PDB file of N, H, CA, C and O in Angstrom:
ATOM      1  N   MET A   1     -18.263 -13.508   4.012  1.00  0.00           N
ATOM      2  CA  MET A   1     -17.475 -12.370   3.569  1.00  0.00           C
ATOM      3  C   MET A   1     -16.553 -11.933   4.706  1.00  0.00           C
ATOM      4  O   MET A   1     -16.972 -11.837   5.860  1.00  0.00           O
ATOM      5  N   ASN A   2     -15.326 -11.678   4.369  1.00  0.00           N
ATOM      6  H   ASN A   2     -14.986 -11.756   3.432  1.00  0.00           H
ATOM      7  CA  ASN A   2     -14.327 -11.240   5.337  1.00  0.00           C
ATOM      8  C   ASN A   2     -14.493  -9.750   5.606  1.00  0.00           C
ATOM      9  O   ASN A   2     -14.479  -8.949   4.671  1.00  0.00           O
ATOM     10  N   SER A   3     -14.646  -9.372   6.859  1.00  0.00           N
ATOM     11  H   SER A   3     -14.657 -10.022   7.618  1.00  0.00           H
ATOM     12  CA  SER A   3     -14.833  -7.956   7.190  1.00  0.00           C
ATOM     13  C   SER A   3     -13.510  -7.244   7.426  1.00  0.00           C
ATOM     14  O   SER A   3     -13.483  -6.019   7.553  1.00  0.00           O
ATOM     15  N   PHE A   4     -12.409  -7.993   7.487  1.00  0.00           N
ATOM     16  H   PHE A   4     -12.431  -8.988   7.383  1.00  0.00           H
ATOM     17  CA  PHE A   4     -11.101  -7.397   7.682  1.00  0.00           C
ATOM     18  C   PHE A   4     -10.577  -6.873   6.349  1.00  0.00           C
ATOM     19  O   PHE A   4     -10.617  -7.574   5.338  1.00  0.00           O
ATOM     20  N   LEU A   5     -10.091  -5.647   6.354  1.00  0.00           N
ATOM     21  H   LEU A   5     -10.058  -5.077   7.175  1.00  0.00           H
ATOM     22  CA  LEU A   5      -9.512  -5.054   5.149  1.00  0.00           C
ATOM     23  C   LEU A   5      -8.078  -4.629   5.425  1.00  0.00           C
ATOM     24  O   LEU A   5      -7.737  -4.226   6.537  1.00  0.00           O
ATOM     25  N   VAL A   6      -7.258  -4.723   4.412  1.00  0.00           N
ATOM     26  H   VAL A   6      -7.535  -5.050   3.509  1.00  0.00           H
ATOM     27  CA  VAL A   6      -5.880  -4.261   4.496  1.00  0.00           C
ATOM     28  C   VAL A   6      -5.885  -2.808   4.018  1.00  0.00           C
ATOM     29  O   VAL A   6      -6.148  -2.528   2.848  1.00  0.00           O
ATOM     30  N   ASN A   7      -5.592  -1.891   4.939  1.00  0.00           N
ATOM     31  H   ASN A   7      -5.379  -2.118   5.889  1.00  0.00           H
ATOM     32  CA  ASN A   7      -5.661  -0.476   4.587  1.00  0.00           C
ATOM     33  C   ASN A   7      -4.609   0.374   5.294  1.00  0.00           C
ATOM     34  O   ASN A   7      -4.740   1.592   5.411  1.00  0.00           O
ATOM     35  N   ARG A   8      -3.538  -0.320   5.772  1.00  0.00           N
ATOM     36  H   ARG A   8      -3.431  -1.309   5.678  1.00  0.00           H
ATOM     37  CA  ARG A   8      -2.503   0.448   6.455  1.00  0.00           C
ATOM     38  C   ARG A   8      -1.206  -0.343   6.558  1.00  0.00           C
ATOM     39  O   ARG A   8      -1.188  -1.570   6.460  1.00  0.00           O
ATOM     40  N   CYS A   9      -0.132   0.394   6.758  1.00  0.00           N
ATOM     41  H   CYS A   9      -0.146   1.390   6.838  1.00  0.00           H
ATOM     42  CA  CYS A   9       1.159  -0.190   7.101  1.00  0.00           C
ATOM     43  C   CYS A   9       1.166  -0.266   8.625  1.00  0.00           C
ATOM     44  O   CYS A   9       1.225   0.754   9.312  1.00  0.00           O
ATOM     45  N   ILE A  10       1.106  -1.475   9.130  1.00  0.00           N
ATOM     46  H   ILE A  10       1.058  -2.304   8.572  1.00  0.00           H
ATOM     47  CA  ILE A  10       1.004  -1.674  10.574  1.00  0.00           C
ATOM     48  C   ILE A  10       2.289  -1.246  11.287  1.00  0.00           C
ATOM     49  O   ILE A  10       2.227  -0.606  12.336  1.00  0.00           O
ATOM     50  N   CYS A  11       3.432  -1.589  10.735  1.00  0.00           N
ATOM     51  H   CYS A  11       3.482  -2.109   9.882  1.00  0.00           H
ATOM     52  CA  CYS A  11       4.710  -1.286  11.391  1.00  0.00           C
ATOM     53  C   CYS A  11       4.923   0.216  11.603  1.00  0.00           C
ATOM     54  O   CYS A  11       5.488   0.643  12.610  1.00  0.00           O
ATOM     55  N   HIS A  12       4.461   1.005  10.633  1.00  0.00           N
ATOM     56  H   HIS A  12       4.002   0.659   9.814  1.00  0.00           H
ATOM     57  CA  HIS A  12       4.637   2.459  10.735  1.00  0.00           C
ATOM     58  C   HIS A  12       3.360   3.161  11.165  1.00  0.00           C
ATOM     59  O   HIS A  12       3.330   4.389  11.255  1.00  0.00           O
ATOM     60  N   ASP A  13       2.300   2.397  11.434  1.00  0.00           N
ATOM     61  H   ASP A  13       2.324   1.400  11.361  1.00  0.00           H
ATOM     62  CA  ASP A  13       1.011   2.947  11.828  1.00  0.00           C
ATOM     63  C   ASP A  13       0.576   4.072  10.886  1.00  0.00           C
ATOM     64  O   ASP A  13       0.193   5.158  11.322  1.00  0.00           O
ATOM     65  N   ALA A  14       0.645   3.786   9.594  1.00  0.00           N
ATOM     66  H   ALA A  14       0.956   2.904   9.240  1.00  0.00           H
ATOM     67  CA  ALA A  14       0.274   4.771   8.575  1.00  0.00           C
ATOM     68  C   ALA A  14      -0.809   4.179   7.683  1.00  0.00           C
ATOM     69  O   ALA A  14      -0.641   3.090   7.133  1.00  0.00           O
ATOM     70  N   SER A  15      -1.912   4.891   7.541  1.00  0.00           N
ATOM     71  H   SER A  15      -2.049   5.776   7.987  1.00  0.00           H
ATOM     72  CA  SER A  15      -2.984   4.403   6.677  1.00  0.00           C
ATOM     73  C   SER A  15      -2.585   4.577   5.217  1.00  0.00           C
ATOM     74  O   SER A  15      -1.785   5.449   4.879  1.00  0.00           O
ATOM     75  N   PHE A  16      -3.151   3.741   4.362  1.00  0.00           N
ATOM     76  H   PHE A  16      -3.801   3.033   4.636  1.00  0.00           H
ATOM     77  CA  PHE A  16      -2.882   3.878   2.936  1.00  0.00           C
ATOM     78  C   PHE A  16      -3.404   5.216   2.424  1.00  0.00           C
ATOM     79  O   PHE A  16      -2.851   5.771   1.474  1.00  0.00           O
ATOM     80  N   GLU A  17      -4.463   5.739   3.040  1.00  0.00           N
ATOM     81  H   GLU A  17      -4.912   5.288   3.812  1.00  0.00           H
ATOM     82  CA  GLU A  17      -4.962   7.083   2.685  1.00  0.00           C
ATOM     83  C   GLU A  17      -3.866   8.122   2.905  1.00  0.00           C
ATOM     84  O   GLU A  17      -3.598   8.950   2.033  1.00  0.00           O
ATOM     85  N   GLU A  18      -3.233   8.072   4.082  1.00  0.00           N
ATOM     86  H   GLU A  18      -3.450   7.400   4.790  1.00  0.00           H
ATOM     87  CA  GLU A  18      -2.152   9.016   4.395  1.00  0.00           C
ATOM     88  C   GLU A  18      -0.978   8.835   3.439  1.00  0.00           C
ATOM     89  O   GLU A  18      -0.395   9.808   2.960  1.00  0.00           O
ATOM     90  N   ILE A  19      -0.645   7.589   3.175  1.00  0.00           N
ATOM     91  H   ILE A  19      -1.119   6.799   3.565  1.00  0.00           H
ATOM     92  CA  ILE A  19       0.482   7.301   2.291  1.00  0.00           C
ATOM     93  C   ILE A  19       0.174   7.774   0.872  1.00  0.00           C
ATOM     94  O   ILE A  19       1.040   8.342   0.206  1.00  0.00           O
ATOM     95  N   LYS A  20      -1.040   7.545   0.411  1.00  0.00           N
ATOM     96  H   LYS A  20      -1.743   7.083   0.952  1.00  0.00           H
ATOM     97  CA  LYS A  20      -1.451   7.997  -0.926  1.00  0.00           C
ATOM     98  C   LYS A  20      -1.363   9.513  -1.026  1.00  0.00           C
ATOM     99  O   LYS A  20      -0.839  10.048  -2.003  1.00  0.00           O
ATOM    100  N   GLU A  21      -1.874  10.196  -0.020  1.00  0.00           N
ATOM    101  H   GLU A  21      -2.300   9.761   0.773  1.00  0.00           H
ATOM    102  CA  GLU A  21      -1.838  11.657  -0.001  1.00  0.00           C
ATOM    103  C   GLU A  21      -0.393  12.160  -0.067  1.00  0.00           C
ATOM    104  O   GLU A  21      -0.088  13.084  -0.820  1.00  0.00           O
ATOM    105  N   HIS A  22       0.486  11.552   0.717  1.00  0.00           N
ATOM    106  H   HIS A  22       0.238  10.801   1.329  1.00  0.00           H
ATOM    107  CA  HIS A  22       1.902  11.931   0.723  1.00  0.00           C
ATOM    108  C   HIS A  22       2.535  11.657  -0.646  1.00  0.00           C
ATOM    109  O   HIS A  22       3.322  12.459  -1.149  1.00  0.00           O
ATOM    110  N   SER A  23       2.179  10.520  -1.236  1.00  0.00           N
ATOM    111  H   SER A  23       1.539   9.869  -0.828  1.00  0.00           H
ATOM    112  CA  SER A  23       2.709  10.156  -2.556  1.00  0.00           C
ATOM    113  C   SER A  23       2.300  11.171  -3.609  1.00  0.00           C
ATOM    114  O   SER A  23       3.127  11.622  -4.402  1.00  0.00           O
ATOM    115  N   GLU A  24       1.027  11.529  -3.615  1.00  0.00           N
ATOM    116  H   GLU A  24       0.355  11.163  -2.971  1.00  0.00           H
ATOM    117  CA  GLU A  24       0.522  12.492  -4.597  1.00  0.00           C
ATOM    118  C   GLU A  24       1.146  13.866  -4.395  1.00  0.00           C
ATOM    119  O   GLU A  24       1.511  14.539  -5.359  1.00  0.00           O
ATOM    120  N   LYS A  25       1.263  14.269  -3.158  1.00  0.00           N
ATOM    121  H   LYS A  25       0.966  13.722  -2.375  1.00  0.00           H
ATOM    122  CA  LYS A  25       1.835  15.583  -2.836  1.00  0.00           C
ATOM    123  C   LYS A  25       3.289  15.692  -3.304  1.00  0.00           C
ATOM    124  O   LYS A  25       3.734  16.752  -3.744  1.00  0.00           O
ATOM    125  N   ASN A  26       4.024  14.568  -3.201  1.00  0.00           N
ATOM    126  H   ASN A  26       3.663  13.707  -2.844  1.00  0.00           H
ATOM    127  CA  ASN A  26       5.445  14.586  -3.530  1.00  0.00           C
ATOM    128  C   ASN A  26       5.774  13.957  -4.882  1.00  0.00           C
ATOM    129  O   ASN A  26       6.944  13.868  -5.252  1.00  0.00           O
ATOM    130  N   GLY A  27       4.768  13.525  -5.611  1.00  0.00           N
ATOM    131  H   GLY A  27       3.817  13.597  -5.310  1.00  0.00           H
ATOM    132  CA  GLY A  27       4.980  12.950  -6.930  1.00  0.00           C
ATOM    133  C   GLY A  27       5.629  11.579  -6.906  1.00  0.00           C
ATOM    134  O   GLY A  27       6.282  11.185  -7.872  1.00  0.00           O
ATOM    135  N   PHE A  28       5.457  10.849  -5.816  1.00  0.00           N
ATOM    136  H   PHE A  28       4.926  11.169  -5.031  1.00  0.00           H
ATOM    137  CA  PHE A  28       6.043   9.513  -5.708  1.00  0.00           C
ATOM    138  C   PHE A  28       5.218   8.507  -6.512  1.00  0.00           C
ATOM    139  O   PHE A  28       3.988   8.548  -6.518  1.00  0.00           O
ATOM    140  N   THR A  29       5.923   7.612  -7.184  1.00  0.00           N
ATOM    141  H   THR A  29       6.922   7.579  -7.179  1.00  0.00           H
ATOM    142  CA  THR A  29       5.243   6.585  -7.971  1.00  0.00           C
ATOM    143  C   THR A  29       5.744   5.181  -7.652  1.00  0.00           C
ATOM    144  O   THR A  29       5.263   4.203  -8.226  1.00  0.00           O
ATOM    145  N   THR A  30       6.711   5.077  -6.735  1.00  0.00           N
ATOM    146  H   THR A  30       7.102   5.871  -6.269  1.00  0.00           H
ATOM    147  CA  THR A  30       7.254   3.754  -6.390  1.00  0.00           C
ATOM    148  C   THR A  30       7.325   3.576  -4.874  1.00  0.00           C
ATOM    149  O   THR A  30       7.370   4.540  -4.110  1.00  0.00           O
ATOM    150  N   ILE A  31       7.333   2.318  -4.475  1.00  0.00           N
ATOM    151  H   ILE A  31       7.297   1.535  -5.096  1.00  0.00           H
ATOM    152  CA  ILE A  31       7.477   2.007  -3.057  1.00  0.00           C
ATOM    153  C   ILE A  31       8.852   2.442  -2.562  1.00  0.00           C
ATOM    154  O   ILE A  31       8.985   2.887  -1.422  1.00  0.00           O
ATOM    155  N   LYS A  32       9.868   2.320  -3.400  1.00  0.00           N
ATOM    156  H   LYS A  32       9.760   1.958  -4.326  1.00  0.00           H
ATOM    157  CA  LYS A  32      11.224   2.710  -2.990  1.00  0.00           C
ATOM    158  C   LYS A  32      11.278   4.172  -2.559  1.00  0.00           C
ATOM    159  O   LYS A  32      12.000   4.517  -1.624  1.00  0.00           O
ATOM    160  N   GLU A  33      10.525   5.027  -3.230  1.00  0.00           N
ATOM    161  H   GLU A  33       9.938   4.748  -3.989  1.00  0.00           H
ATOM    162  CA  GLU A  33      10.482   6.441  -2.840  1.00  0.00           C
ATOM    163  C   GLU A  33       9.843   6.599  -1.463  1.00  0.00           C
ATOM    164  O   GLU A  33      10.302   7.399  -0.647  1.00  0.00           O
ATOM    165  N   LEU A  34       8.791   5.841  -1.213  1.00  0.00           N
ATOM    166  H   LEU A  34       8.418   5.192  -1.875  1.00  0.00           H
ATOM    167  CA  LEU A  34       8.130   5.896   0.094  1.00  0.00           C
ATOM    168  C   LEU A  34       9.034   5.324   1.180  1.00  0.00           C
ATOM    169  O   LEU A  34       9.104   5.865   2.283  1.00  0.00           O
ATOM    170  N   GLN A  35       9.719   4.240   0.869  1.00  0.00           N
ATOM    171  H   GLN A  35       9.662   3.801  -0.027  1.00  0.00           H
ATOM    172  CA  GLN A  35      10.625   3.621   1.833  1.00  0.00           C
ATOM    173  C   GLN A  35      11.784   4.553   2.167  1.00  0.00           C
ATOM    174  O   GLN A  35      12.232   4.593   3.313  1.00  0.00           O
ATOM    175  N   ALA A  36      12.270   5.298   1.191  1.00  0.00           N
ATOM    176  H   ALA A  36      11.906   5.265   0.260  1.00  0.00           H
ATOM    177  CA  ALA A  36      13.380   6.225   1.424  1.00  0.00           C
ATOM    178  C   ALA A  36      13.018   7.277   2.468  1.00  0.00           C
ATOM    179  O   ALA A  36      13.886   7.765   3.192  1.00  0.00           O
ATOM    180  N   GLU A  37      11.744   7.621   2.542  1.00  0.00           N
ATOM    181  H   GLU A  37      11.039   7.225   1.954  1.00  0.00           H
ATOM    182  CA  GLU A  37      11.264   8.582   3.536  1.00  0.00           C
ATOM    183  C   GLU A  37      10.869   7.897   4.833  1.00  0.00           C
ATOM    184  O   GLU A  37      10.434   8.552   5.780  1.00  0.00           O
ATOM    185  N   GLU A  38      11.021   6.568   4.876  1.00  0.00           N
ATOM    186  H   GLU A  38      11.375   6.036   4.106  1.00  0.00           H
ATOM    187  CA  GLU A  38      10.656   5.762   6.033  1.00  0.00           C
ATOM    188  C   GLU A  38       9.208   5.986   6.455  1.00  0.00           C
ATOM    189  O   GLU A  38       8.878   6.008   7.641  1.00  0.00           O
ATOM    190  N   LEU A  39       8.360   6.152   5.451  1.00  0.00           N
ATOM    191  H   LEU A  39       8.628   6.134   4.488  1.00  0.00           H
ATOM    192  CA  LEU A  39       6.938   6.360   5.695  1.00  0.00           C
ATOM    193  C   LEU A  39       6.207   5.028   5.857  1.00  0.00           C
ATOM    194  O   LEU A  39       5.229   4.930   6.598  1.00  0.00           O
ATOM    195  N   CYS A  40       6.696   4.005   5.154  1.00  0.00           N
ATOM    196  H   CYS A  40       7.490   4.084   4.552  1.00  0.00           H
ATOM    197  CA  CYS A  40       6.033   2.705   5.170  1.00  0.00           C
ATOM    198  C   CYS A  40       6.939   1.641   4.561  1.00  0.00           C
ATOM    199  O   CYS A  40       7.936   1.940   3.904  1.00  0.00           O
ATOM    200  N   SER A  41       6.560   0.401   4.801  1.00  0.00           N
ATOM    201  H   SER A  41       5.750   0.158   5.335  1.00  0.00           H
ATOM    202  CA  SER A  41       7.158  -0.764   4.149  1.00  0.00           C
ATOM    203  C   SER A  41       8.678  -0.867   4.292  1.00  0.00           C
ATOM    204  O   SER A  41       9.376  -1.215   3.339  1.00  0.00           O
ATOM    205  N   THR A  42       9.182  -0.563   5.485  1.00  0.00           N
ATOM    206  H   THR A  42       8.616  -0.280   6.259  1.00  0.00           H
ATOM    207  CA  THR A  42      10.627  -0.712   5.715  1.00  0.00           C
ATOM    208  C   THR A  42      10.940  -1.774   6.756  1.00  0.00           C
ATOM    209  O   THR A  42      12.106  -2.103   6.977  1.00  0.00           O
ATOM    210  N   LYS A  43       9.921  -2.308   7.392  1.00  0.00           N
ATOM    211  H   LYS A  43       8.974  -2.041   7.213  1.00  0.00           H
ATOM    212  CA  LYS A  43      10.147  -3.315   8.435  1.00  0.00           C
ATOM    213  C   LYS A  43       9.684  -4.678   7.929  1.00  0.00           C
ATOM    214  O   LYS A  43      10.460  -5.359   7.259  1.00  0.00           O
ATOM    215  N   CYS A  44       8.476  -5.101   8.213  1.00  0.00           N
ATOM    216  H   CYS A  44       7.845  -4.548   8.758  1.00  0.00           H
ATOM    217  CA  CYS A  44       8.037  -6.442   7.784  1.00  0.00           C
ATOM    218  C   CYS A  44       7.753  -6.503   6.280  1.00  0.00           C
ATOM    219  O   CYS A  44       7.865  -7.569   5.675  1.00  0.00           O
ATOM    220  N   LYS A  45       7.394  -5.390   5.681  1.00  0.00           N
ATOM    221  H   LYS A  45       7.303  -4.524   6.172  1.00  0.00           H
ATOM    222  CA  LYS A  45       7.133  -5.246   4.242  1.00  0.00           C
ATOM    223  C   LYS A  45       5.921  -6.031   3.743  1.00  0.00           C
ATOM    224  O   LYS A  45       5.767  -6.238   2.540  1.00  0.00           O
ATOM    225  N   MET A  46       5.069  -6.465   4.657  1.00  0.00           N
ATOM    226  H   MET A  46       5.194  -6.297   5.634  1.00  0.00           H
ATOM    227  CA  MET A  46       3.871  -7.195   4.227  1.00  0.00           C
ATOM    228  C   MET A  46       2.885  -6.290   3.489  1.00  0.00           C
ATOM    229  O   MET A  46       2.016  -6.785   2.772  1.00  0.00           O
ATOM    230  N   CYS A  47       3.007  -4.993   3.653  1.00  0.00           N
ATOM    231  H   CYS A  47       3.713  -4.591   4.236  1.00  0.00           H
ATOM    232  CA  CYS A  47       2.101  -4.070   2.971  1.00  0.00           C
ATOM    233  C   CYS A  47       2.557  -3.765   1.539  1.00  0.00           C
ATOM    234  O   CYS A  47       1.791  -3.200   0.759  1.00  0.00           O
ATOM    235  N   ALA A  48       3.777  -4.127   1.190  1.00  0.00           N
ATOM    236  H   ALA A  48       4.399  -4.586   1.824  1.00  0.00           H
ATOM    237  CA  ALA A  48       4.350  -3.757  -0.112  1.00  0.00           C
ATOM    238  C   ALA A  48       3.465  -4.111  -1.307  1.00  0.00           C
ATOM    239  O   ALA A  48       3.252  -3.248  -2.159  1.00  0.00           O
ATOM    240  N   PRO A  49       2.939  -5.334  -1.414  1.00  0.00           N
ATOM    241  CA  PRO A  49       2.124  -5.621  -2.602  1.00  0.00           C
ATOM    242  C   PRO A  49       0.832  -4.803  -2.639  1.00  0.00           C
ATOM    243  O   PRO A  49       0.326  -4.485  -3.715  1.00  0.00           O
ATOM    244  N   TYR A  50       0.307  -4.468  -1.473  1.00  0.00           N
ATOM    245  H   TYR A  50       0.718  -4.727  -0.599  1.00  0.00           H
ATOM    246  CA  TYR A  50      -0.897  -3.635  -1.431  1.00  0.00           C
ATOM    247  C   TYR A  50      -0.559  -2.190  -1.792  1.00  0.00           C
ATOM    248  O   TYR A  50      -1.348  -1.509  -2.448  1.00  0.00           O
ATOM    249  N   LEU A  51       0.601  -1.730  -1.368  1.00  0.00           N
ATOM    250  H   LEU A  51       1.241  -2.283  -0.835  1.00  0.00           H
ATOM    251  CA  LEU A  51       1.027  -0.381  -1.737  1.00  0.00           C
ATOM    252  C   LEU A  51       1.264  -0.276  -3.238  1.00  0.00           C
ATOM    253  O   LEU A  51       0.995   0.762  -3.843  1.00  0.00           O
ATOM    254  N   GLU A  52       1.764  -1.346  -3.835  1.00  0.00           N
ATOM    255  H   GLU A  52       1.982  -2.189  -3.344  1.00  0.00           H
ATOM    256  CA  GLU A  52       1.934  -1.358  -5.295  1.00  0.00           C
ATOM    257  C   GLU A  52       0.578  -1.177  -5.962  1.00  0.00           C
ATOM    258  O   GLU A  52       0.446  -0.399  -6.907  1.00  0.00           O
ATOM    259  N   LEU A  53      -0.434  -1.897  -5.470  1.00  0.00           N
ATOM    260  H   LEU A  53      -0.326  -2.529  -4.703  1.00  0.00           H
ATOM    261  CA  LEU A  53      -1.788  -1.729  -6.014  1.00  0.00           C
ATOM    262  C   LEU A  53      -2.297  -0.315  -5.780  1.00  0.00           C
ATOM    263  O   LEU A  53      -2.917   0.282  -6.660  1.00  0.00           O
ATOM    264  N   MET A  54      -2.037   0.217  -4.598  1.00  0.00           N
ATOM    265  H   MET A  54      -1.534  -0.268  -3.883  1.00  0.00           H
ATOM    266  CA  MET A  54      -2.482   1.572  -4.288  1.00  0.00           C
ATOM    267  C   MET A  54      -1.871   2.572  -5.267  1.00  0.00           C
ATOM    268  O   MET A  54      -2.573   3.430  -5.801  1.00  0.00           O
ATOM    269  N   LEU A  55      -0.570   2.461  -5.498  1.00  0.00           N
ATOM    270  H   LEU A  55       0.000   1.764  -5.064  1.00  0.00           H
ATOM    271  CA  LEU A  55       0.099   3.382  -6.413  1.00  0.00           C
ATOM    272  C   LEU A  55      -0.412   3.220  -7.842  1.00  0.00           C
ATOM    273  O   LEU A  55      -0.478   4.190  -8.598  1.00  0.00           O
ATOM    274  N   LYS A  56      -0.770   2.003  -8.206  1.00  0.00           N
ATOM    275  H   LYS A  56      -0.718   1.215  -7.593  1.00  0.00           H
ATOM    276  CA  LYS A  56      -1.246   1.721  -9.558  1.00  0.00           C
ATOM    277  C   LYS A  56      -2.697   2.140  -9.771  1.00  0.00           C
ATOM    278  O   LYS A  56      -3.044   2.690 -10.816  1.00  0.00           O
ATOM    279  N   THR A  57      -3.550   1.873  -8.761  1.00  0.00           N
ATOM    280  H   THR A  57      -3.267   1.426  -7.912  1.00  0.00           H
ATOM    281  CA  THR A  57      -4.992   2.070  -8.941  1.00  0.00           C
ATOM    282  C   THR A  57      -5.585   3.262  -8.194  1.00  0.00           C
ATOM    283  O   THR A  57      -6.659   3.748  -8.548  1.00  0.00           O
ATOM    284  N   GLY A  58      -4.886   3.730  -7.162  1.00  0.00           N
ATOM    285  H   GLY A  58      -4.014   3.334  -6.874  1.00  0.00           H
ATOM    286  CA  GLY A  58      -5.434   4.800  -6.336  1.00  0.00           C
ATOM    287  C   GLY A  58      -6.324   4.299  -5.218  1.00  0.00           C
ATOM    288  O   GLY A  58      -6.778   5.087  -4.389  1.00  0.00           O
ATOM    289  N   GLU A  59      -6.583   2.987  -5.181  1.00  0.00           N
ATOM    290  H   GLU A  59      -6.214   2.346  -5.854  1.00  0.00           H
ATOM    291  CA  GLU A  59      -7.400   2.414  -4.115  1.00  0.00           C
ATOM    292  C   GLU A  59      -6.598   2.375  -2.816  1.00  0.00           C
ATOM    293  O   GLU A  59      -5.370   2.294  -2.838  1.00  0.00           O
ATOM    294  N   THR A  60      -7.302   2.434  -1.688  1.00  0.00           N
ATOM    295  H   THR A  60      -8.300   2.500  -1.670  1.00  0.00           H
ATOM    296  CA  THR A  60      -6.612   2.459  -0.399  1.00  0.00           C
ATOM    297  C   THR A  60      -7.099   1.396   0.577  1.00  0.00           C
ATOM    298  O   THR A  60      -6.737   1.426   1.753  1.00  0.00           O
ATOM    299  N   SER A  61      -7.903   0.472   0.109  1.00  0.00           N
ATOM    300  H   SER A  61      -8.197   0.449  -0.846  1.00  0.00           H
ATOM    301  CA  SER A  61      -8.438  -0.574   0.974  1.00  0.00           C
ATOM    302  C   SER A  61      -8.597  -1.852   0.151  1.00  0.00           C
ATOM    303  O   SER A  61      -9.165  -1.838  -0.941  1.00  0.00           O
ATOM    304  N   PHE A  62      -8.085  -2.950   0.695  1.00  0.00           N
ATOM    305  H   PHE A  62      -7.624  -2.961   1.582  1.00  0.00           H
ATOM    306  CA  PHE A  62      -8.057  -4.204  -0.056  1.00  0.00           C
ATOM    307  C   PHE A  62      -8.462  -5.376   0.825  1.00  0.00           C
ATOM    308  O   PHE A  62      -8.268  -5.349   2.040  1.00  0.00           O
ATOM    309  N   THR A  63      -9.027  -6.405   0.203  1.00  0.00           N
ATOM    310  H   THR A  63      -9.186  -6.427  -0.785  1.00  0.00           H
ATOM    311  CA  THR A  63      -9.278  -7.639   0.930  1.00  0.00           C
ATOM    312  C   THR A  63      -7.957  -8.393   1.036  1.00  0.00           C
ATOM    313  O   THR A  63      -7.115  -8.278   0.145  1.00  0.00           O
ATOM    314  N   PRO A  64      -7.758  -9.153   2.095  1.00  0.00           N
ATOM    315  CA  PRO A  64      -6.516  -9.906   2.235  1.00  0.00           C
ATOM    316  C   PRO A  64      -6.276 -10.810   1.014  1.00  0.00           C
ATOM    317  O   PRO A  64      -7.168 -11.541   0.582  1.00  0.00           O
ATOM    318  N   GLY A  65      -5.075 -10.744   0.483  1.00  0.00           N
ATOM    319  H   GLY A  65      -4.351 -10.151   0.834  1.00  0.00           H
ATOM    320  CA  GLY A  65      -4.708 -11.556  -0.672  1.00  0.00           C
ATOM    321  C   GLY A  65      -5.176 -11.009  -2.005  1.00  0.00           C
ATOM    322  O   GLY A  65      -4.962 -11.642  -3.039  1.00  0.00           O
ATOM    323  N   GLU A  66      -5.803  -9.858  -2.004  1.00  0.00           N
ATOM    324  H   GLU A  66      -5.977  -9.344  -1.164  1.00  0.00           H
ATOM    325  CA  GLU A  66      -6.346  -9.294  -3.241  1.00  0.00           C
ATOM    326  C   GLU A  66      -5.272  -9.093  -4.308  1.00  0.00           C
ATOM    327  O   GLU A  66      -5.541  -9.254  -5.498  1.00  0.00           O
ATOM    328  N   TYR A  67      -4.076  -8.746  -3.893  1.00  0.00           N
ATOM    329  H   TYR A  67      -3.857  -8.615  -2.926  1.00  0.00           H
ATOM    330  CA  TYR A  67      -3.002  -8.533  -4.869  1.00  0.00           C
ATOM    331  C   TYR A  67      -2.696  -9.814  -5.630  1.00  0.00           C
ATOM    332  O   TYR A  67      -2.311  -9.758  -6.798  1.00  0.00           O
ATOM    333  N   LEU A  68      -2.863 -10.971  -4.986  1.00  0.00           N
ATOM    334  H   LEU A  68      -3.177 -11.016  -4.038  1.00  0.00           H
ATOM    335  CA  LEU A  68      -2.637 -12.255  -5.668  1.00  0.00           C
ATOM    336  C   LEU A  68      -3.706 -12.501  -6.730  1.00  0.00           C
ATOM    337  O   LEU A  68      -3.400 -12.929  -7.843  1.00  0.00           O
ATOM    338  N   ASN A  69      -4.959 -12.227  -6.377  1.00  0.00           N
ATOM    339  H   ASN A  69      -5.207 -11.879  -5.473  1.00  0.00           H
ATOM    340  CA  ASN A  69      -6.052 -12.408  -7.334  1.00  0.00           C
ATOM    341  C   ASN A  69      -5.879 -11.521  -8.545  1.00  0.00           C
ATOM    342  O   ASN A  69      -6.125 -11.952  -9.671  1.00  0.00           O
ATOM    343  N   ARG A  70      -5.463 -10.300  -8.333  1.00  0.00           N
ATOM    344  H   ARG A  70      -5.263  -9.950  -7.418  1.00  0.00           H
ATOM    345  CA  ARG A  70      -5.289  -9.369  -9.442  1.00  0.00           C
ATOM    346  C   ARG A  70      -4.081  -9.744 -10.301  1.00  0.00           C
ATOM    347  O   ARG A  70      -4.093  -9.567 -11.519  1.00  0.00           O
ATOM    348  N   LYS A  71      -3.052 -10.258  -9.656  1.00  0.00           N
ATOM    349  H   LYS A  71      -3.042 -10.402  -8.666  1.00  0.00           H
ATOM    350  CA  LYS A  71      -1.856 -10.682 -10.382  1.00  0.00           C
ATOM    351  C   LYS A  71      -2.194 -11.827 -11.326  1.00  0.00           C
ATOM    352  O   LYS A  71      -1.739 -11.856 -12.470  1.00  0.00           O
ATOM    353  N   GLU A  72      -2.996 -12.769 -10.840  1.00  0.00           N
ATOM    354  H   GLU A  72      -3.366 -12.746  -9.911  1.00  0.00           H
ATOM    355  CA  GLU A  72      -3.402 -13.921 -11.642  1.00  0.00           C
ATOM    356  C   GLU A  72      -4.324 -13.502 -12.793  1.00  0.00           C
ATOM    357  O   GLU A  72      -4.282 -14.087 -13.875  1.00  0.00           O
ATOM    358  N   ALA A  73      -5.151 -12.489 -12.549  1.00  0.00           N
ATOM    359  H   ALA A  73      -5.185 -12.014 -11.670  1.00  0.00           H
ATOM    360  CA  ALA A  73      -6.123 -12.059 -13.558  1.00  0.00           C
ATOM    361  C   ALA A  73      -5.486 -11.219 -14.655  1.00  0.00           C
ATOM    362  O   ALA A  73      -6.002 -11.155 -15.770  1.00  0.00           O
ATOM    363  N   GLY A  74      -4.396 -10.593 -14.350  1.00  0.00           N
ATOM    364  H   GLY A  74      -3.977 -10.645 -13.444  1.00  0.00           H
ATOM    365  CA  GLY A  74      -3.912  -9.707 -15.384  1.00  0.00           C
ATOM    366  C   GLY A  74      -2.491  -9.518 -15.379  1.00  0.00           C
ATOM    367  O   GLY A  74      -1.963  -8.784 -16.215  1.00  0.00           O
TER     368      GLY A  74
END
């Protein structure tokens, strides 16, 4: 089992918990809204698919590649 979890935007040093809280507080539902505030996902953008899952499910911690597994499943 992999103990590493994806739970933050590394480039902006922002946890998905913080990003989720900011999203809920401001009524954001898309990554573009978060990017406009330069809160996350404006540099390498590797967190983007995980942020999409976060916005969709409310979860804030993912196994690496989890977005691919979920995409294939549904």
